[in-house]
Backbone as a printed PyTorch tensor [residue, N CA C, xyz], in Angstrom:
tensor([[[114.5080, 139.5250, 321.8770],
         [114.8350, 138.4300, 322.7590],
         [115.7540, 137.4530, 322.0400]],

        [[116.7540, 136.9990, 322.7410],
         [117.7200, 136.0680, 322.1730],
         [117.0920, 134.6990, 321.9820]],

        [[117.4280, 134.0360, 320.8880],
         [116.9130, 132.7040, 320.5960],
         [118.0450, 131.6930, 320.5570]],

        [[117.6960, 130.4380, 320.7390],
         [118.6410, 129.3480, 320.6380],
         [119.0000, 129.1720, 319.1680]],

        [[120.2980, 129.0380, 318.8710],
         [120.7320, 128.8480, 317.4900],
         [121.4400, 127.5050, 317.3970]],

        [[120.8330, 126.5870, 316.6590],
         [121.3670, 125.2390, 316.5090],
         [121.7010, 124.9440, 315.0570]],

        [[122.7210, 124.1130, 314.8670],
         [123.0730, 123.5750, 313.5530],
         [123.0240, 122.0520, 313.6610]],

        [[122.6230, 121.4020, 312.5560],
         [122.5000, 119.9500, 312.5550],
         [123.2260, 119.3530, 311.3660]],

        [[123.8720, 118.2360, 311.6020],
         [124.4900, 117.4650, 310.5250],
         [123.4290, 116.5240, 309.9640]],

        [[123.1830, 116.5960, 308.6700],
         [122.1750, 115.7490, 308.0500],
         [122.6670, 114.3160, 307.8310]],

        [[123.9650, 114.0840, 308.0250],
         [124.5220, 112.7350, 307.8720],
         [124.4090, 111.9320, 309.1670]],

        [[124.8930, 112.5140, 310.2900],
         [124.9490, 111.7690, 311.5560],
         [123.9680, 112.2960, 312.6120]],

        [[123.2220, 113.3530, 312.2800],
         [122.2290, 113.9640, 313.1650],
         [122.8180, 114.6540, 314.3900]],

        [[124.1040, 114.9560, 314.3890],
         [124.7020, 115.7000, 315.4990],
         [124.1370, 117.1100, 315.5360]],

        [[123.9420, 117.6360, 316.7560],
         [123.4770, 119.0080, 316.9570],
         [124.5860, 119.8170, 317.6010]],

        [[124.6970, 121.0850, 317.1960],
         [125.6760, 122.0000, 317.7680],
         [124.9410, 123.2720, 318.1750]],

        [[125.1680, 123.7190, 319.4060],
         [124.6300, 124.9830, 319.8910],
         [125.6240, 126.0680, 319.4910]],

        [[125.2080, 126.9900, 318.6280],
         [126.0900, 128.0250, 318.1000],
         [126.0400, 129.2420, 319.0180]],

        [[127.1920, 129.6360, 319.5360],
         [127.2450, 130.7540, 320.4670],
         [127.5630, 132.0730, 319.7950]],

        [[128.1680, 132.0180, 318.6160],
         [128.4070, 133.2410, 317.8420],
         [128.4180, 132.8810, 316.3680]],

        [[128.2980, 133.8700, 315.5300],
         [128.2700, 133.6310, 314.0900],
         [129.6820, 133.7000, 313.5430]],

        [[130.2960, 132.5570, 313.3780],
         [131.6460, 132.5100, 312.8400],
         [131.6430, 131.8320, 311.4900]],

        [[132.6730, 131.0400, 311.2650],
         [132.7830, 130.2900, 310.0220],
         [131.6620, 129.2550, 309.9340]],

        [[131.4140, 128.7570, 308.7070],
         [130.4150, 127.7040, 308.5830],
         [130.9380, 126.4370, 309.2560]],

        [[130.0300, 125.6610, 309.7910],
         [130.3910, 124.4410, 310.4960],
         [130.2860, 123.2460, 309.5640]],

        [[131.3060, 122.3920, 309.6050],
         [131.3660, 121.2100, 308.7570],
         [131.3500, 119.9700, 309.6410]],

        [[130.5240, 118.9930, 309.2680],
         [130.4730, 117.7060, 309.9650],
         [130.2760, 116.6390, 308.8980]],

        [[130.9440, 115.5270, 309.0330],
         [130.8350, 114.4310, 308.0640],
         [131.1140, 114.9170, 306.6360]],

        [[131.9810, 115.9420, 306.5240],
         [132.3820, 116.4660, 305.2290],
         [131.3830, 117.4040, 304.5710]],

        [[130.2910, 117.7350, 305.2790],
         [129.2610, 118.6070, 304.7020],
         [128.9380, 119.7420, 305.6630]],

        [[128.4480, 120.8560, 305.0880],
         [128.0640, 121.9890, 305.9110],
         [126.8190, 121.6510, 306.7360]],

        [[126.8630, 122.0060, 308.0120],
         [125.7160, 121.7910, 308.8910],
         [124.6250, 122.8090, 308.5520]],

        [[123.3610, 122.4310, 308.7720],
         [122.2280, 123.3000, 308.4240],
         [121.6060, 123.8870, 309.6870]],

        [[120.9500, 125.0460, 309.5330],
         [120.2390, 125.6730, 310.6420],
         [119.0320, 124.8270, 311.0300]],

        [[118.7730, 124.7640, 312.3430],
         [117.5860, 124.0860, 312.8540],
         [116.5840, 125.1650, 313.2180]],

        [[115.4310, 125.1400, 312.5950],
         [114.3680, 126.1150, 312.8520],
         [113.3410, 125.5110, 313.7910]],

        [[112.9030, 126.2960, 314.7620],
         [111.9160, 125.8110, 315.7300],
         [110.5020, 125.9510, 315.1850]],

        [[109.6880, 124.9380, 315.4240],
         [108.2620, 124.9760, 315.1260],
         [107.5360, 125.4980, 316.3600]],

        [[106.4100, 126.1370, 316.1670],
         [105.6390, 126.6100, 317.3190],
         [104.1720, 126.2280, 317.2350]],

        [[103.7520, 125.6080, 316.1340],
         [102.3740, 125.1570, 315.9870],
         [102.3640, 123.6470, 316.0330]],

        [[101.6070, 123.1120, 316.9480],
         [101.6060, 121.6670, 317.1470],
         [100.5130, 120.9980, 316.3260]],

        [[100.8320, 120.6360, 315.0970],
         [ 99.8560, 120.0060, 314.2190],
         [100.0150, 118.4860, 314.1910]],

        [[101.0760, 117.9780, 314.8230],
         [101.3360, 116.5450, 314.8150],
         [100.4360, 115.8300, 315.8280]],

        [[100.2120, 114.5510, 315.6220],
         [ 99.4210, 113.7490, 316.5580],
         [100.0710, 113.7780, 317.9320]],

        [[101.3600, 113.5270, 317.9980],
         [102.0720, 113.6420, 319.2620],
         [102.2320, 115.1180, 319.5700]],

        [[102.2490, 115.4670, 320.8170],
         [102.4220, 116.8650, 321.2100],
         [103.9090, 117.1670, 321.3520]],

        [[104.2960, 118.3560, 320.9450],
         [105.6980, 118.7510, 320.9900],
         [105.9360, 120.1070, 321.6350]],

        [[104.9890, 121.0180, 321.5220],
         [105.1900, 122.3690, 322.0370],
         [105.2070, 122.3330, 323.5640]],

        [[106.2680, 122.8590, 324.1840],
         [106.3150, 122.8590, 325.6510],
         [105.2580, 123.7960, 326.2330]],

        [[104.6670, 123.3820, 327.3430],
         [103.7150, 124.2180, 328.0650],
         [104.3060, 124.5080, 329.4340]],

        [[103.7730, 125.5260, 330.0990],
         [104.3420, 125.8860, 331.4040],
         [103.3040, 126.4550, 332.3430]],

        [[103.6210, 126.3770, 333.6230],
         [102.8830, 127.0420, 334.6940],
         [103.9020, 127.7590, 335.5530]],

        [[103.4870, 128.8700, 336.1460],
         [104.3660, 129.6220, 337.0370],
         [103.8770, 129.4010, 338.4630]],

        [[104.7280, 128.8190, 339.3100],
         [104.4090, 128.5620, 340.7070],
         [105.5750, 128.9850, 341.5780]],

        [[105.3440, 129.9040, 342.5070],
         [106.3810, 130.3450, 343.4490],
         [107.6610, 130.7620, 342.7410]],

        [[107.5200, 131.5810, 341.7010],
         [108.6610, 132.0980, 340.9400],
         [109.4450, 131.0010, 340.2140]],

        [[108.8020, 129.8550, 339.9880],
         [109.4180, 128.7670, 339.2280],
         [108.5670, 128.4800, 338.0020]],

        [[109.2570, 128.1600, 336.9400],
         [108.6270, 127.8100, 335.6830],
         [108.5780, 126.2870, 335.6200]],

        [[107.3860, 125.7190, 335.7240],
         [107.2220, 124.2700, 335.6510],
         [106.8180, 123.9220, 334.2280]],

        [[107.7020, 123.2350, 333.5250],
         [107.5480, 122.9800, 332.0890],
         [107.2340, 121.5060, 331.8550]],

        [[106.3340, 121.2570, 330.9140],
         [106.0590, 119.8760, 330.5250],
         [105.7790, 119.8180, 329.0270]],

        [[105.9930, 118.6440, 328.4720],
         [105.6790, 118.3820, 327.0690],
         [104.8410, 117.1050, 327.0590]],

        [[103.6350, 117.1900, 326.5320],
         [102.7240, 116.0460, 326.4740],
         [103.1480, 115.1660, 325.3000]],

        [[104.1030, 114.2730, 325.5590],
         [104.7440, 113.5080, 324.4880],
         [105.1240, 112.1320, 324.9950]],

        [[105.1190, 111.1550, 324.0990],
         [105.5980, 109.8160, 324.4730],
         [107.0730, 109.8930, 324.8370]],

        [[107.5010, 109.0040, 325.7130],
         [108.9080, 108.9490, 326.1080],
         [109.3930, 107.5080, 325.9570]],

        [[109.2990, 107.0130, 324.7280],
         [109.6950, 105.6500, 324.4020],
         [111.1470, 105.6250, 323.9370]],

        [[111.7520, 104.4590, 323.9350],
         [113.1830, 104.3620, 323.6090],
         [113.5090, 104.8520, 322.2050]],

        [[112.5720, 104.7360, 321.2720],
         [112.8470, 105.1560, 319.9000],
         [112.1910, 106.4920, 319.5310]],

        [[111.4400, 107.0880, 320.4640],
         [110.7440, 108.3470, 320.1810],
         [110.5040, 109.0750, 321.4940]],

        [[111.2350, 110.1710, 321.6950],
         [111.1230, 110.8730, 322.9730],
         [111.6510, 112.3040, 322.8680]],

        [[111.3670, 113.0930, 323.8910],
         [111.9060, 114.4380, 324.0060],
         [113.3010, 114.3090, 324.6140]],

        [[114.3310, 114.7090, 323.8620],
         [115.7140, 114.5690, 324.3330],
         [116.0660, 115.6000, 325.3870]],

        [[115.5630, 116.8370, 325.2060],
         [115.8590, 117.8900, 326.1740],
         [114.8460, 119.0130, 326.0910]],

        [[114.7810, 119.7540, 327.1910],
         [113.9930, 120.9760, 327.2710],
         [114.9740, 122.0770, 327.6350]],

        [[114.8890, 123.2160, 326.9610],
         [115.7890, 124.3370, 327.2350],
         [114.9790, 125.5960, 327.5040]],

        [[115.5670, 126.5000, 328.2980],
         [114.9660, 127.7990, 328.5690],
         [116.0200, 128.8620, 328.2850]],

        [[115.7010, 129.7740, 327.3730],
         [116.6510, 130.8090, 326.9470],
         [116.0800, 132.1740, 327.3060]],

        [[116.8920, 132.9670, 328.0240],
         [116.5440, 134.3500, 328.3310],
         [117.5850, 135.2330, 327.6570]],

        [[117.5130, 136.5280, 327.8920],
         [118.4720, 137.4340, 327.2530],
         [119.9210, 137.1450, 327.6360]],

        [[120.1560, 136.5760, 328.8150],
         [121.5460, 136.3660, 329.2450],
         [121.8250, 134.9600, 329.7610]],

        [[120.9410, 134.0080, 329.4630],
         [121.1470, 132.6760, 330.0190],
         [120.5230, 131.5990, 329.1350]],

        [[121.1690, 130.4280, 329.0850],
         [120.6190, 129.2270, 328.4530],
         [120.7150, 128.1020, 329.4710]],

        [[119.5850, 127.4450, 329.7290],
         [119.5800, 126.3090, 330.6470],
         [118.9660, 125.1160, 329.9310]],

        [[119.5330, 123.9310, 330.1590],
         [119.0530, 122.7080, 329.5310],
         [118.7300, 121.6660, 330.5880]],

        [[117.6410, 120.9460, 330.3730],
         [117.3100, 119.7680, 331.1710],
         [117.3100, 118.5910, 330.1990]],

        [[118.2270, 117.6530, 330.4020],
         [118.3620, 116.5110, 329.5000],
         [117.4930, 115.3700, 330.0130]],

        [[116.7500, 114.7510, 329.1090],
         [115.7670, 113.7290, 329.4710],
         [116.1420, 112.3860, 328.8730]],

        [[115.4820, 111.3460, 329.3750],
         [115.7100, 109.9850, 328.8900],
         [114.3730, 109.3020, 328.6800]],

        [[114.3400, 108.2840, 327.8220],
         [113.0960, 107.5280, 327.6610],
         [112.6500, 106.9560, 329.0090]],

        [[111.3390, 106.8530, 329.1850],
         [110.7970, 106.2540, 330.3920],
         [110.5030, 107.2290, 331.5210]],

        [[110.9730, 108.4840, 331.4050],
         [110.6490, 109.4820, 332.4270],
         [109.7230, 110.5240, 331.8120]],

        [[109.0430, 111.2820, 332.6510],
         [108.1640, 112.3350, 332.1370],
         [108.9800, 113.4440, 331.4890]],

        [[108.4240, 114.0410, 330.4500],
         [109.0810, 115.1650, 329.7720],
         [108.7460, 116.4330, 330.5480]],

        [[109.4960, 116.6530, 331.6380],
         [109.2640, 117.7920, 332.5220],
         [110.5920, 118.4110, 332.9250]],

        [[110.5330, 119.7060, 333.2470],
         [111.7190, 120.4190, 333.7300],
         [111.2410, 121.5950, 334.5690]],

        [[112.1600, 122.1470, 335.3450],
         [111.8360, 123.3090, 336.1730],
         [112.9660, 124.3170, 336.0740]],

        [[112.5910, 125.5800, 335.8810],
         [113.5550, 126.6730, 335.7740],
         [113.0690, 127.8360, 336.6330]],

        [[113.9600, 128.7330, 336.9730],
         [113.5660, 129.9570, 337.6580],
         [112.7760, 130.8040, 336.6570]],

        [[111.6460, 131.3660, 337.1070],
         [110.7940, 132.1400, 336.2010],
         [111.4890, 133.4070, 335.7210]],

        [[111.3230, 133.6640, 334.4420],
         [111.7750, 134.8760, 333.7780],
         [111.0670, 134.8910, 332.4260]],

        [[111.0800, 136.0020, 331.7400],
         [110.5970, 136.0250, 330.3630],
         [111.6630, 135.3990, 329.4870]],

        [[111.2400, 134.6500, 328.4850],
         [112.1990, 134.0010, 327.6080],
         [111.5050, 133.0850, 326.6220]],

        [[112.2480, 132.0930, 326.1470],
         [111.7210, 131.1240, 325.1870],
         [112.0390, 129.7200, 325.6710]],

        [[111.0120, 128.8710, 325.6920],
         [111.1770, 127.4520, 326.0020],
         [111.3400, 126.6800, 324.7080]],

        [[112.2050, 125.6750, 324.7370],
         [112.4050, 124.7950, 323.5940],
         [112.2870, 123.3490, 324.0480]],

        [[111.7720, 122.4980, 323.1740],
         [111.7660, 121.0590, 323.3950],
         [112.2810, 120.4130, 322.1140]],

        [[113.1610, 119.4070, 322.2660],
         [113.7320, 118.7540, 321.0890],
         [113.3160, 117.2850, 321.0530]],

        [[112.5320, 116.9290, 320.0270],
         [112.0880, 115.5530, 319.8080],
         [113.0860, 114.8630, 318.8850]],

        [[113.4820, 113.6520, 319.2450],
         [114.4780, 112.9470, 318.4390],
         [113.9720, 112.6060, 317.0380]],

        [[112.6530, 112.6260, 316.8140],
         [112.1210, 112.3370, 315.4800],
         [111.5620, 113.5600, 314.7600]],

        [[111.0470, 114.5420, 315.5030],
         [110.3330, 115.6550, 314.8760],
         [110.9810, 117.0100, 315.1130]],

        [[112.1810, 117.0350, 315.6820],
         [112.9330, 118.2700, 315.7650],
         [112.5780, 119.2100, 316.8910]],

        [[112.8310, 120.4900, 316.6270],
         [112.7890, 121.5390, 317.6400],
         [111.4320, 122.2520, 317.6620]],

        [[110.9260, 122.4960, 318.8880],
         [109.6500, 123.1600, 319.1130],
         [109.8480, 124.2520, 320.1540]],

        [[109.0500, 125.3220, 320.0750],
         [109.2600, 126.4420, 320.9840],
         [107.9570, 127.0360, 321.4940]],

        [[108.0800, 127.7660, 322.6020],
         [106.9620, 128.4790, 323.2080],
         [107.5230, 129.6750, 323.9610]],

        [[107.0040, 130.8660, 323.7090],
         [107.4490, 132.0500, 324.4340],
         [106.8640, 132.0700, 325.8260]],

        [[107.6540, 132.5840, 326.7810],
         [107.2130, 132.7540, 328.1620],
         [107.0710, 134.2350, 328.4250]],

        [[105.8900, 134.6560, 328.7990],
         [105.6330, 136.0820, 329.1060],
         [105.7550, 136.3500, 330.5820]]])
């Protein structure tokens, strides 16, 4: 199964979604690093996305604070041939809806990084 491949600049925190493996990416004069997804939620705040399947729709939520300085920036769903993103803002629930398929859900916390959950 295809996974989301992200690179991050450690200077300015910019994220780049890598679509193919080409040259190394440089930002702020330094090579960007790979972002690895966590799948075990050991933090006090919850980060791993959860889902329910209703009427062929994947209803996704992340049990996480959505404050101006700490929130889930986006939820993504990746299948073998598709990537979909739902961009979120502080003050709203960390929820998204996608058409059901097998794949991988991702949630990105602005403080604690990338988290994932497989969808069967």
